[in-house]
N, C-alpha and C positions, 0 to 999 in steps of 0.2 A: 504493500499500499504506499503510495507516495506521500511524503511529508509536506503538507501545505504551509506550515509555519517556517519562515526562513531561519528562525532561531533553532528549531529542531533540526533542520537540515544542517546548519553550521555545527551543532553539537554532535550529530551523527558523523559528519565528515571529520571533525576534530578528534573524536574518539577512535575512529578507524585508521587515522594516519599518525596518531601519537605513538611515540616510543614508550617502552615500559616505565622509564623514569617519569615521563610526563603523565602517563596514565595513573601512576601512584599519586602524584600531586593533584590531579583531577579528582581522584577518588576521595582524598581528604577534603577537598573543597566541596565535593558533593555531600559529604557527611555533614559538614557545617551548614550547608543550605538546608538539608533535611531537618537538622536540629532546629534551625530558625523557623522552618514551617511548623514544626511540632510545637514550639513555644507559642507561636502566634495562634495556632489552633487551640491550644489549651486555654490561653487567655480569653478566646472567643467562645469557649465551651463547645467547640467543634470536635467532639470525641473521635468520630470516625476519621477525620482528617489527621488528627494527632496520631492515631493509631497507624495510619498509612505511612506517615512521615517517619515515625520511629522504626517501623519494620523496615523501611527502605534503608535508613541508616544502619540497621543491624545487618541487613543483607550485604552492604558494602563492606562492613567490618568482617563478615564471614568470608567474603571474597578476598579481602586482603590477607586474611590468615591462610586461606587455602593456597595463595600464591607465594607464600614464603618459601624461599629456597634454603632449607636447613643445611644442605651440603656446602653452600657458598657462604651463608650468613652466620652459621654456627650459633654462638651465644647471643648475638644481637637478634637473629631471627627467632630464637627461643624466647627471648624477653619480649619481642614484639608480639609473638603469639599470645603470651600471657596477658599483655596489655589489651590486645584486641578482645580476648576472652572476658577480661574484666569490664571493658567498655560496653561490650555487647550485653553482658549481664546487667549492667547499670541501666542500659536502655530498655531491657525487659522490665525491670522494676519501674522505670520512669513511665513505661506504658501502662503497667498495672495500676500504678498510683496516679497517673496523669500528673507527674511531678516535674514542674519547671526547674526546681532546684537540682534534681538529678540530671536533667538535661544540661543545665549550666555547668555541672561538675564535669560532665563528659566533654563539653566544649572546652573547658579549661585545660583538659588533658590533650585534646586533639589539636588545638591551636599551636602549641609549641612543637608538637610532632610535625605538623605541616611546615612550620618555619624551618625546622632542622632539615627536613627533606629538601626544601627549596634551596638551602645553602648547600647541601650535599650534592644535589644535582648540578648546580652551577660549578662547584669545585670539580666534580667528575668530568664535566664537559671540557673545562679548562685543561685538566690533566690529559684527557684524550687528544685534545688539540696539540698539546705540547709533547706528548709521547704516545705513539700508536699502541704501545704495550701496556698503557695504564689501565688497571681494572676499574670499572665504574663502582662508585661508592654505594650505589643503590642495588648492589649485587644480592641483597636478600630477597629480591623480587625476581621471579623467573622471567626470563625473556620470552615475549609472546610472539 
């Protein structure tokens, strides 16, 4: 089915053409957007919309965990896996309780992770440009 919304077409193209490091950043940004939608829905007492937004954020966290490359990422990947599990669990409880406070707590943990990945991706790109043999810092994510 063709996408009639230009923004949807842009998003689809961006997702299909992004590298694994950019997809990682896009995933974190999407989590933050879903959290914002959930908070807005809770404030407006739109329970179904809040549920949908929280489940969508949980789905992205699940996908992030499934794409961890433990053979390359070692302890970092293991720690990220535990963080993703914790965040997903918090979102389950945020959904059960319709708790804006739990959502804010998850946001407070996601935001610095996003910023760290942004820095790591830029650093990895610079290293790759400077040395063809430099391994990407975002190596805990499987190349797709």
